[in-house]
KEGU-423635 format. One line per field, with one value per residue (C-alpha): residue number from 1; residue in one letter; y, z, x. Coordinates in steps of 0.25 Angstrom, whole numbers, plus 5000, padded with zeros to 4 digits. Layout:
! residues N
pos: (NUM, ...)
code: (A, ...)
c2: (Y, ...)
c3: (Z, ...)
c1: (X, ...)
***
This chain:
! residues 197
pos: (1, 2, 3, 4, 5, 6, 7, 8, 9, 10, 11, 12, 13, 14, 15, 16, 17, 18, 19, 20, 21, 22, 23, 24, 25, 26, 27, 28, 29, 30, 31, 32, 33, 34, 35, 36, 37, 38, 39, 40, 41, 42, 43, 44, 45, 46, 47, 48, 49, 50, 51, 52, 53, 54, 55, 56, 57, 58, 59, 60, 61, 62, 63, 64, 65, 66, 67, 68, 69, 70, 71, 72, 73, 74, 75, 76, 77, 78, 79, 80, 81, 82, 83, 84, 85, 86, 87, 88, 89, 90, 91, 92, 93, 94, 95, 96, 97, 98, 99, 100, 101, 102, 103, 104, 105, 106, 107, 108, 109, 110, 111, 112, 113, 114, 115, 116, 117, 118, 119, 120, 121, 122, 123, 124, 125, 126, 127, 128, 129, 130, 131, 132, 133, 134, 135, 136, 137, 138, 139, 140, 141, 142, 143, 144, 145, 146, 147, 148, 149, 150, 151, 152, 153, 154, 155, 156, 157, 158, 159, 160, 161, 162, 163, 164, 165, 166, 167, 168, 169, 170, 171, 172, 173, 174, 175, 176, 177, 178, 179, 180, 181, 182, 183, 184, 185, 186, 187, 188, 189, 190, 191, 192, 193, 194, 195, 196, 197)
code: (M, T, S, L, E, T, Q, E, K, E, S, C, I, P, E, C, S, I, C, F, S, T, Y, D, N, V, F, K, T, P, L, L, L, P, C, S, H, T, F, C, M, E, C, L, S, K, L, C, V, F, K, R, E, H, E, T, F, C, C, P, M, C, R, A, A, V, T, I, P, P, G, G, V, P, K, L, P, P, D, M, L, V, V, S, Q, F, P, L, W, M, G, Q, L, Q, E, V, W, M, E, G, S, K, L, C, W, K, K, G, S, G, E, D, N, L, V, V, T, I, Y, L, L, G, V, G, T, A, A, P, H, F, S, Q, T, R, N, L, V, E, I, P, R, Q, P, H, Y, H, R, C, S, V, L, F, R, N, Y, A, C, I, I, W, I, F, I, T, Y, F, T, F, L, T, G, I, M, D, A, A, R, A, N, D, S, T, S, L, S, D, W, M, T, R, G, R, G, L, R, C, F)
c2: (5031, 5025, 5017, 5028, 5037, 5027, 5027, 5043, 5041, 5030, 5038, 5048, 5042, 5049, 5041, 5039, 5050, 5037, 5024, 5033, 5022, 5026, 5024, 5013, 5009, 4999, 5000, 5012, 5020, 5034, 5038, 5051, 5057, 5068, 5077, 5074, 5067, 5053, 5041, 5026, 5016, 5008, 5018, 5024, 5009, 5006, 5022, 5015, 5002, 5004, 5012, 5009, 5016, 5029, 5030, 5043, 5042, 5055, 5056, 5055, 5066, 5077, 5070, 5075, 5066, 5052, 5045, 5030, 5027, 5014, 5004, 5009, 5018, 5010, 5019, 5030, 5037, 5039, 5050, 5051, 5061, 5052, 5040, 5047, 5046, 5032, 5025, 5019, 5004, 5007, 5006, 5011, 5009, 4995, 4991, 4988, 4986, 4982, 4971, 4975, 4979, 4977, 4982, 4974, 4972, 4964, 4959, 4956, 4952, 4939, 4928, 4929, 4942, 4945, 4951, 4959, 4964, 4973, 4971, 4984, 4979, 4971, 4955, 4954, 4959, 4954, 4941, 4938, 4924, 4921, 4908, 4909, 4912, 4916, 4929, 4934, 4943, 4947, 4957, 4957, 4966, 4972, 4966, 4974, 4972, 4979, 4989, 4985, 4974, 4985, 4988, 4977, 4970, 4968, 4960, 4963, 4977, 4974, 4967, 4975, 4985, 4978, 4973, 4986, 4991, 4979, 4981, 4998, 4992, 4982, 4992, 5000, 4989, 4987, 5000, 5002, 4989, 4993, 5007, 5012, 5028, 5028, 5033, 5028, 5039, 5034, 5019, 5022, 5029, 5015, 5007, 5000, 5008, 4999, 4993, 4991, 4978)
c3: (5182, 5171, 5159, 5151, 5156, 5154, 5141, 5138, 5147, 5136, 5125, 5126, 5129, 5114, 5102, 5094, 5082, 5073, 5076, 5083, 5095, 5109, 5118, 5127, 5136, 5125, 5114, 5111, 5121, 5116, 5116, 5116, 5108, 5108, 5101, 5112, 5101, 5105, 5098, 5101, 5103, 5092, 5082, 5085, 5087, 5073, 5068, 5073, 5070, 5059, 5072, 5082, 5094, 5095, 5082, 5077, 5071, 5068, 5076, 5067, 5071, 5071, 5064, 5075, 5079, 5090, 5094, 5099, 5113, 5117, 5120, 5105, 5103, 5114, 5125, 5118, 5131, 5132, 5133, 5147, 5144, 5135, 5145, 5155, 5147, 5149, 5157, 5168, 5164, 5154, 5164, 5162, 5150, 5144, 5140, 5127, 5119, 5104, 5097, 5084, 5078, 5090, 5101, 5113, 5127, 5138, 5140, 5156, 5167, 5170, 5164, 5157, 5149, 5135, 5125, 5115, 5101, 5093, 5077, 5073, 5057, 5057, 5058, 5042, 5044, 5057, 5057, 5072, 5078, 5089, 5095, 5100, 5091, 5102, 5106, 5091, 5088, 5074, 5064, 5053, 5042, 5030, 5019, 5010, 4995, 5004, 4996, 4982, 4986, 4991, 4974, 4969, 4979, 4971, 4960, 4953, 4952, 4945, 4937, 4933, 4931, 4919, 4912, 4911, 4906, 4895, 4891, 4891, 4881, 4873, 4869, 4867, 4854, 4849, 4846, 4840, 4832, 4825, 4819, 4819, 4822, 4835, 4846, 4860, 4867, 4857, 4859, 4875, 4876, 4866, 4879, 4873, 4884, 4900, 4904, 4918, 4923)
c1: (4942, 4930, 4933, 4929, 4938, 4949, 4947, 4947, 4962, 4967, 4961, 4971, 4984, 4992, 4994, 5007, 5008, 5013, 5003, 4992, 4993, 4990, 5004, 5003, 5015, 5022, 5025, 5015, 5023, 5025, 5037, 5044, 5054, 5063, 5054, 5043, 5035, 5028, 5028, 5023, 5035, 5028, 5029, 5044, 5051, 5045, 5049, 5064, 5063, 5078, 5085, 5093, 5096, 5103, 5098, 5087, 5073, 5063, 5053, 5041, 5034, 5046, 5057, 5067, 5076, 5077, 5089, 5082, 5088, 5093, 5087, 5078, 5064, 5058, 5068, 5062, 5055, 5041, 5034, 5029, 5016, 5010, 5014, 5007, 4995, 4993, 4982, 4985, 4983, 4993, 5004, 5017, 5027, 5032, 5046, 5048, 5058, 5063, 5070, 5074, 5062, 5050, 5047, 5045, 5038, 5037, 5022, 5021, 5030, 5037, 5037, 5022, 5028, 5027, 5034, 5029, 5033, 5029, 5037, 5039, 5042, 5029, 5032, 5033, 5047, 5052, 5043, 5044, 5042, 5033, 5036, 5020, 5009, 4998, 5007, 5005, 4996, 4991, 4988, 4980, 4987, 4983, 4986, 4996, 4986, 4973, 4973, 4973, 4963, 4953, 4953, 4951, 4945, 4928, 4931, 4919, 4920, 4933, 4929, 4915, 4928, 4933, 4919, 4914, 4929, 4928, 4915, 4919, 4930, 4925, 4911, 4921, 4928, 4917, 4912, 4926, 4925, 4911, 4919, 4905, 4903, 4900, 4908, 4910, 4903, 4889, 4894, 4896, 4879, 4873, 4874, 4885, 4896, 4898, 4887, 4884, 4883)
***
């Protein structure tokens, strides 16, 4: 099989309709709900993070009631129709389990195994303790004030607006103090109005 055929096969893997990520054999395992809709394990786990076993949640697509099995969301059945479309290198589905508000997967076997964890509530709400920082991957987040800073990024523009407005107001006040019979439109046409810098 050529590399082009491999890329075409990988690009036809369906994606989760919540997060739009392609399915895989670990945290993005396609899980089949009783209503026949499929979503990835991570999205369904985030949806049910405050639910307990044997409680119900609504399907994100059709709002049908789904009961959480013993062991949590990772124990929902996988969609084998989607799994059959996985490339051969992906291998079989991996065992994932829930511990509180995180998904865990044991990578490797024997002595050099590593537990990979996804925090469903984010690191800010349940600050984890990492004994080895070399295993920690930092994902930069956009600050909450970023949207406001776009408006105020160019201080020169704000200063120009302020000066123009101040010049306009002082011109009106000068015309009113002069108390002559000229109107505001005459004052503007004589060039005493807004000045360009």
